[in-house]
C-alpha positions as CSV (number, residue, x, y, z in Angstrom):
1,M,0.2,-0.1,-0.2
2,D,2.9,2.2,0.6
3,I,4.4,1.9,-2.6
4,L,1.2,2.6,-4.6
5,F,1.0,5.9,-2.1
6,V,4.7,6.8,-3.1
7,F,3.6,6.3,-6.9
8,I,0.4,8.1,-6.8
9,T,1.9,11.1,-5.0
10,G,5.2,11.1,-7.2
11,L,3.2,11.4,-10.4
12,I,0.6,14.4,-8.6
13,A,4.0,15.8,-7.8
14,W,5.6,15.5,-11.1
15,H,2.7,16.8,-13.1
16,G,2.4,19.8,-10.5
17,L,5.9,20.9,-10.8
18,T,6.1,20.3,-14.3
19,F,3.1,21.9,-15.8
20,K,2.9,25.1,-17.8
21,S,-0.2,26.7,-19.3
22,S,-0.3,27.0,-22.9
23,N,1.5,30.6,-22.5
24,G,4.3,29.0,-21.0
25,K,3.6,30.6,-17.2
26,K,3.3,28.0,-14.2
27,D,0.3,28.2,-11.9
28,F,0.8,28.8,-8.2
29,V,-1.7,26.4,-7.1
30,R,-0.2,23.7,-9.3
31,L,3.3,24.3,-8.2
32,L,2.1,24.3,-4.2
33,F,0.1,21.1,-4.5
34,G,2.9,19.4,-6.6
35,T,5.5,20.7,-3.7
36,I,3.1,19.2,-1.2
37,A,2.6,15.9,-2.9
38,L,6.6,15.6,-3.1
39,L,6.8,16.2,0.8
40,F,4.4,13.6,1.1
41,C,6.1,11.1,-1.2
42,L,9.4,11.4,0.2
43,R,8.5,11.1,3.7
44,V,6.7,8.1,3.0
45,L,9.5,6.6,0.8
46,F,12.1,7.3,3.5
47,F,10.3,6.8,6.7
48,D,7.7,4.1,6.1
49,I,9.5,2.0,3.2
50,L,13.2,2.4,3.6
51,G,12.8,2.4,7.5
52,G,14.6,5.8,7.9
53,I,15.0,7.5,11.2
């Protein structure tokens, strides 16, 4: 279940951080949620799956 969570939040983070509108600008809300998703993804990966401190 943790691996599925990491995969899905990783995809959300990748989409949110790399998305650009048709005129080439980045959307603040997508960047915000992409960053939050990346934090959750890395937290679950390092602490729950890899057993970090």
